[in-house]
C-alpha positions in Angstrom: 207.6 128.2 73.3 206.7 131.8 73.7 203.1 133.0 74.4 201.9 136.5 73.6 198.5 137.8 74.8 197.0 141.1 73.5 194.0 142.9 74.9 192.0 145.7 73.2 189.3 147.4 75.1 186.2 148.2 73.0 183.7 151.0 73.2 180.9 149.6 75.5 178.3 152.1 74.1 179.0 151.1 70.5 179.1 147.4 71.5 175.7 147.6 73.1 174.3 149.3 69.9 175.7 146.6 67.7 174.5 143.8 70.0 171.0 145.2 70.2 170.8 145.4 66.4 172.2 141.8 66.1 169.7 140.5 68.8 166.8 142.1 67.0 167.7 140.7 63.6 168.6 137.2 64.8 165.4 137.1 67.0 163.3 137.8 63.9 165.1 135.1 62.0 164.6 132.6 64.8 160.9 133.2 64.9 160.2 133.4 61.2 163.0 131.2 59.8 162.9 127.6 58.8 163.3 125.4 61.9 165.0 122.8 59.7 167.9 125.0 58.8 171.2 123.4 59.6 172.6 126.5 61.3 169.5 127.1 63.5 171.3 125.9 66.6 174.3 128.1 65.9 172.1 131.1 65.5 170.3 130.3 68.7 173.6 130.1 70.6 174.8 133.4 69.1 171.5 135.0 70.1 171.8 133.9 73.7 175.4 134.9 73.9 174.7 138.3 72.6 172.0 138.8 75.2 174.3 137.6 78.0 177.1 140.0 76.9 174.7 142.9 76.7 173.3 142.2 80.2 176.8 141.9 81.7 177.8 145.3 80.2 174.6 147.1 81.2 173.9 145.6 84.6 177.2 144.3 86.0 179.4 147.1 84.6 181.6 144.7 82.7 183.9 146.0 79.9 184.3 144.1 76.7 187.7 143.4 75.1 189.1 141.7 72.0 191.5 139.0 73.1 194.4 137.7 70.9 196.6 134.8 71.9 199.7 133.7 69.9 201.9 130.7 70.6 205.3 130.5 69.0 207.0 127.0 69.1 210.7 126.3 68.6 212.4 123.0 67.7 215.8 121.7 66.4 214.2 120.0 63.3 211.0 119.7 61.4 210.1 116.4 62.9 210.5 117.6 66.5 208.5 120.8 65.7 205.6 118.8 64.2 205.6 116.7 67.4 205.3 119.8 69.6 202.6 121.3 67.4 200.5 118.1 67.6 201.0 118.0 71.3 199.9 121.6 71.9 197.0 121.2 69.6 195.9 118.1 71.5 196.2 119.8 74.9 194.2 122.9 73.9 191.5 121.0 72.0 191.0 118.8 75.1 190.2 121.9 77.0 187.6 123.0 74.4 189.9 125.7 72.8 190.2 126.2 69.1 193.7 126.5 67.4 194.8 127.5 64.0 198.2 127.1 62.5 199.8 130.3 61.1 200.4 128.9 57.6 202.0 131.7 55.4 201.8 134.1 58.4 204.8 132.7 60.4 206.7 135.9 60.2 203.8 138.0 61.5 203.2 135.5 64.3 206.9 135.6 65.2 206.8 139.4 65.5 203.6 139.2 67.6 205.5 137.1 70.1 208.4 139.5 70.4 208.4 142.1 73.2 207.8 145.0 70.8 204.0 145.3 71.2 203.4 144.3 67.5 200.0 142.8 66.7 199.8 142.7 62.9 196.4 143.7 61.4 196.5 140.7 59.1 196.4 138.4 62.1 193.9 140.3 64.2 191.0 139.7 61.9 191.5 135.9 62.1 192.4 135.5 65.8 190.3 138.0 67.7 187.8 136.8 70.3 185.6 138.9 72.5 185.9 138.6 76.3 184.5 140.3 79.3 186.4 141.7 82.3 185.7 138.7 84.5 187.0 136.4 81.8 190.3 138.2 81.4 191.3 137.1 84.9 191.6 133.5 83.6 194.3 134.6 81.1 196.8 135.4 83.8 198.1 131.9 84.5 201.6 132.8 85.4 200.9 135.5 88.0 200.3 134.7 91.7 199.1 137.2 94.2 201.6 138.8 96.5 201.0 140.5 99.9 203.6 143.0 101.1 202.1 145.5 103.6 204.8 148.0 104.6 203.9 148.0 108.3 203.1 144.3 108.4 204.9 141.4 110.1 206.6 138.6 108.2 204.5 135.5 107.7 206.4 133.4 105.2 206.9 132.9 101.5 204.5 132.5 98.6 204.9 128.8 97.5 204.4 129.7 93.8 206.7 132.6 93.3 208.8 132.6 96.6 207.9 136.2 97.3 207.8 137.4 100.9 204.4 137.7 102.6 204.1 140.6 105.0 200.6 141.3 106.5 199.5 144.3 108.5 196.2 143.1 109.8 195.6 146.4 111.6 195.7 148.3 108.3 192.1 149.6 108.4 192.5 151.3 105.0 193.2 147.9 103.4 191.3 145.4 105.5 187.8 145.7 106.8 188.9 144.3 110.2 191.9 142.7 111.9 190.2 139.3 112.6 191.8 136.0 111.7 190.5 132.5 111.4 193.0 129.6 111.7 191.8 126.2 110.7 193.7 122.9 110.4 194.0 119.3 111.5 196.1 118.3 114.5 199.8 118.5 113.5 199.3 120.7 110.4 201.1 123.7 112.0 198.3 126.0 113.1 199.5 126.1 116.8 203.1 126.9 115.7 201.8 129.7 113.4 199.6 131.1 116.1 202.6 131.2 118.5 204.7 133.0 115.8 202.0 135.6 115.5 201.9 136.1 119.3 205.7 136.3 119.4 206.0 138.9 116.6 203.2 141.1 117.8 204.5 141.0 121.3 207.8 142.5 120.0 205.6 145.3 118.5 204.1 146.0 121.9 200.5 144.9 121.1 198.4 143.7 124.0 197.4 140.1 123.5 195.1 137.9 125.5 195.1 134.1 124.9 192.6 131.5 126.1 194.5 128.3 126.3 192.4 125.1 126.9 195.2 122.7 126.0 198.2 124.3 127.9 200.1 125.0 124.7 201.2 128.6 125.3 202.8 128.5 128.8 206.4 128.2 127.5 206.0 131.1 125.1 204.3 133.1 127.9 207.2 132.4 130.3 209.9 133.3 127.7 208.1 136.5 126.7 207.7 137.5 130.4 203.9 137.4 130.1 201.3 136.6 132.8 199.9 133.2 133.0 196.6 132.8 134.9 195.5 129.3 135.9 192.1 128.5 137.1 191.1 125.1 138.4 191.0 122.8 141.5 194.8 123.1 142.1 195.0 126.9 141.5 195.1 129.7 144.0 194.0 132.3 141.5 190.3 133.1 141.2 187.9 135.1 139.1 184.5 136.1 140.2 182.0 135.6 137.4 179.7 138.2 139.1 182.3 140.9 139.0 181.2 144.2 137.3 184.3 145.9 136.0 184.6 149.6 135.3 185.8 149.0 131.8 182.8 146.8 130.9 181.1 149.8 129.4 182.8 152.8 127.7 183.1 156.2 129.3 180.0 158.2 128.8 177.8 155.1 128.5 175.3 153.8 131.0 173.9 150.5 132.1 176.5 148.5 134.1 174.1 146.1 135.7 171.9 145.6 132.7 175.0 144.8 130.6 176.3 142.3 133.2 173.0 140.5 133.5 172.9 140.0 129.8 176.3 138.3 129.9 175.4 136.2 133.0 172.3 134.8 131.3 174.6 133.3 128.6 176.9 131.9 131.3 174.2 130.3 133.3 172.7 128.9 130.1 175.9 126.8 129.9 175.3 125.5 133.5 171.5 125.2 133.6 170.9 124.1 130.0 168.8 126.0 127.5 166.5 128.3 129.4 163.1 129.4 128.1 161.9 132.9 128.4 160.1 132.4 131.7 163.2 130.8 133.3 165.4 133.7 132.0 163.0 136.2 133.6 163.1 134.3 136.9 166.9 134.1 136.8 167.2 137.8 136.0 165.0 138.6 139.0 167.2 136.6 141.3 170.4 138.2 139.9 168.9 141.7 140.6 168.2 140.6 144.2 171.7 139.2 144.5 173.4 142.5 143.5 170.9 144.4 145.7 172.6 142.6 148.7 175.7 144.6 147.9 173.7 147.8 147.2 174.2 147.6 143.5 171.2 148.6 141.3 170.5 149.8 137.8 171.6 153.2 138.9 175.3 153.4 137.8 176.2 155.6 140.8 175.6 152.5 143.0 178.8 151.0 141.5 180.9 153.7 143.2 181.9 154.1 146.9 183.1 157.1 148.9 186.9 157.4 149.1 188.1 160.8 150.5 191.6 160.1 149.1 190.4 160.2 145.5 190.2 163.4 143.6 186.5 163.1 143.0 185.9 161.6 146.4 184.7 158.3 145.0 186.0 155.2 143.4 184.6 152.2 141.5 183.8 149.2 143.7 186.3 146.4 143.7 185.8 142.7 143.6 185.4 142.5 147.4 182.3 144.8 147.0 180.7 142.4 144.6 178.4 139.4 145.3 179.8 135.9 144.6 178.1 132.7 143.4 177.2 131.6 146.9 175.0 134.8 147.3 173.1 133.8 144.2 172.9 130.2 145.4 171.3 131.2 148.7 168.7 133.5 146.9 167.8 130.7 144.4 167.1 128.4 147.4 164.5 130.8 148.9 162.1 130.3 145.9 160.5 127.0 145.0 160.5 128.0 141.3 164.3 128.4 141.3 165.5 125.5 143.6 166.3 123.4 140.5 168.8 126.1 139.6 170.2 126.0 143.1 170.8 122.3 142.8 172.8 122.7 139.6 175.0 125.3 141.3 176.0 123.0 144.1 179.3 121.9 142.3 180.2 125.5 141.7 179.6 126.6 145.4 180.3 123.5 147.5 181.7 120.8 145.2 184.5 120.2 142.8 184.3 123.6 141.1 184.0 125.7 144.2 187.0 127.8 142.9 184.3 129.7 140.9 182.9 130.8 144.3 185.6 133.3 145.2 186.5 137.0 144.9 188.8 137.9 142.1 192.5 138.1 143.2 194.3 138.7 139.9 195.6 141.8 138.0 195.6 142.1 134.3 198.4 144.6 133.6 200.7 142.7 131.3 200.8 143.1 127.5 200.7 139.3 127.2 198.2 137.3 129.3 197.6 133.6 128.9 194.5 132.1 130.5 195.3 128.4 131.3 192.0 126.5 131.8 193.5 123.0 131.2 192.8 121.8 134.8 189.1 122.4 134.4 188.7 119.1 132.5 187.1 118.4 129.1 183.5 118.9 130.3 184.1 122.2 132.1 186.4 124.0 129.7 183.5 126.0 128.2 182.9 127.7 131.6 186.5 128.8 131.8 186.5 129.9 128.2 183.4 132.1 128.7 184.7 133.5 132.0 188.0 134.7 130.4 186.4 135.8 127.2 184.2 138.1 129.3 187.1 139.6 131.3 189.3 139.9 128.2 186.6 141.6 126.2 186.3 144.2 129.0 190.1 144.8 128.7 189.9 145.2 125.0 187.2 147.9 125.3 189.3 149.8 127.9 191.2 152.0 125.4 190.3 152.4 121.7 193.7 153.8 120.8 195.7 150.7 121.8 196.1 147.8 119.4 195.2 144.5 121.0 194.1 140.9 120.2 192.2 138.1 121.8 193.0 134.5 120.8 190.2 131.9 121.2 191.7 128.5 120.8 189.2 125.6 120.3 186.5 128.2 119.6 184.1 125.5 118.7 183.4 125.1 122.4 181.8 128.5 122.5 179.9 128.6 119.1 179.3 124.9 118.5 176.4 122.6 119.5 177.8 122.2 123.1 177.2 125.9 123.6 174.1 128.0 123.3 172.7 131.0 121.3 173.5 133.6 124.0 177.1 132.6 124.3 177.6 132.2 120.5 175.9 135.6 120.0 178.4 137.2 122.5 181.4 135.7 120.6 179.9 136.8 117.3 179.5 140.3 118.7 183.2 140.4 119.6 184.2 139.6 116.1 181.7 142.0 114.6 182.6 145.0 116.8 186.2 144.5 118.0 187.5 146.6 115.1 186.2 149.8 116.5 188.2 149.2 119.7 191.4 148.7 117.8 191.3 145.0 118.4 191.6 141.7 116.6 189.8 138.4 117.2 191.6 135.2 116.4 189.5 132.0 116.0 191.5 128.8 116.1 190.0 125.3 115.7 190.6 121.9 114.2 187.0 120.8 114.5 185.4 122.4 111.4 182.2 120.5 111.6 181.6 121.6 115.2 181.9 125.4 114.6 179.0 125.1 112.1 176.9 122.8 114.2 174.8 125.3 116.2 171.8 126.9 114.5 172.7 125.5 111.1 176.1 127.1 111.3 175.0 130.8 111.3 177.5 131.7 114.1 180.4 129.9 112.6 179.6 131.4 109.2 179.3 134.9 110.7 182.7 134.7 112.4 184.2 133.4 109.2 182.7 136.2 107.1 183.8 138.8 109.7 187.5 137.7 109.4 189.5 139.5 106.7 192.3 137.0 107.0 191.5 133.3 106.8 194.3 130.7 107.1 193.6 127.1 106.2 196.2 124.5 107.0 195.9 120.8 105.8 192.3 119.5 106.3 190.6 116.2 105.9 188.3 115.8 102.9 185.1 115.8 105.1 186.2 119.2 106.7 187.1 120.6 103.3 183.6 119.7 102.0 182.0 121.5 105.0 184.3 124.5 104.6 183.5 124.9 100.9 179.8 125.4 101.7 180.7 128.6 103.6 183.6 130.0 101.6 184.4 130.6 97.9 187.0 127.8 97.7 187.8 126.8 94.1 188.1 123.2 93.0 191.8 123.6 92.7 192.1 125.1 96.2 190.1 122.2 97.7 192.8 119.8 96.2 195.6 122.0 97.5 194.3 122.2 101.1 194.1 118.4 101.2 197.7 118.0 100.0 199.4 120.8 102.0 202.5 119.8 104.0 203.1 120.7 107.6 203.7 124.4 107.9 202.0 125.2 104.6 198.6 127.0 104.3 196.2 128.6 102.0 195.6 132.2 103.1 192.6 134.4 102.1 193.9 137.9 102.7 191.2 140.4 101.7 190.5 139.4 98.1 193.8 137.6 97.6 194.2 133.8 97.8 197.8 132.8 98.5 199.5 129.5 99.1 202.0 130.3 101.9 204.9 128.5 103.6 205.2 129.7 107.2 208.8 130.7 107.9 210.7 131.4 111.0 214.3 132.0 112.3 216.2 129.5 114.5 215.7 131.8 117.5 212.0 132.1 117.0 211.7 128.3 116.7 213.7 127.9 119.9 211.4 130.3 121.7 208.2 128.8 120.4 209.2 125.1 120.8 211.8 125.4 123.5 214.3 123.4 121.4 218.1 124.1 121.4 218.8 124.6 117.7 222.2 126.4 117.9 224.0 123.5 116.3 221.2 122.2 114.2 220.5 123.3 110.6 216.9 124.4 110.3 215.3 124.3 106.9 212.5 126.7 108.1 214.7 129.7 108.6 214.9 132.9 106.5 
């Protein structure tokens, strides 16, 4: 069969005039007419429809069109043709659509289905239907969105039309930000996809910082000559949570200590539990006293020390000039009101996690840095994630002109119910403001319910809404139901997400929704997975 669809845009001003006249007349008839008339229901429906169309044109700036649809069927014989006609009529009527056979108008209908833009007037009067702009979208059943950003990286192929998908997430003219959300069950392909993104952006020289709670990225980091930082009981690398770094505020701004204390309140909330306002005030007082030991005050000049070898004669204090957790521990013990906090710090100062009680001894000068926090153990991962998120955020703010990205794997640990409002607000701030620093935040998780568990899901929803690119791999029905509450998933898309195969995903890229199959070359697969595929045929290559 051939299907031909015509659209004729109508004059909105004249349409509103006609509708107003019609509404007035029908309204009077409905009020004064006989309620026993057989067509009273039809008149009432027409009246309401007319009011709806007028409202959409006047308020929502919709345009009105006449829509004409012609279906031309072919068959080898009359019997077969009649079978096809009955079948098509049955399908359309089951969907609530009206059909009419073109008896004695077959020639005109045939011409209307030819590619010559012929819509005979004798057919138009019978077949025209009015339709608004939003309704026209539904008449494009054979067209699937395509994404091909000229400066973008290759993602994969569109499952429906096999077109290539190239996305330039840093294109500020097209996307409101470069943030990405990657959701999917274990084994659906989200980790492989994330590694492909890291690999391809590494080749473009973009700085990338990855928080790795499951030790998934160390092979990729090694092959791409990145820097891997391990923190844990068996590691000899340390980061001091009390460090104040020069890049923590931008040049020309003030408030080093005030900014740092705000972040530390969030960190200590993770250790001490939810603090009330009085406890926060007490803790802030002790933090101020702790920094005072190292002659650091709210005066930003106190963060500099004299160095005759420098051009300006001074330099920013390094980690050795900062207090450590033990300094705070000792100060907390001097006040009866804060001794309960001191007790909770014992594991971090003298116990199993005393590696937190050291001066920083790492440099962050590589374009690819992976923070391995696997050795912290399940209960303590959130401390390491927050620690590295803080230090990576400072690196991202260092230079607005450079493109960079921060990957937060298992982000639910920072914005879920196991976290707290201060930490979740810090993560939300990153996703909301990273764009102005030339950065991209990437949220990765398989625990959909957990990211929406804190404060009725406001932080998870905010991060989702502040991500221009959303990637959904296969999900369980329960997670799909939760996700649909916070996104505009259609019923069809809910079914598609549930039935996606490994390596397939539904992508929301701006306003486009695309079913995509992630593709890679043999070499990329070898780098990402560490497999020797030289003699193996790989179906996922382009």
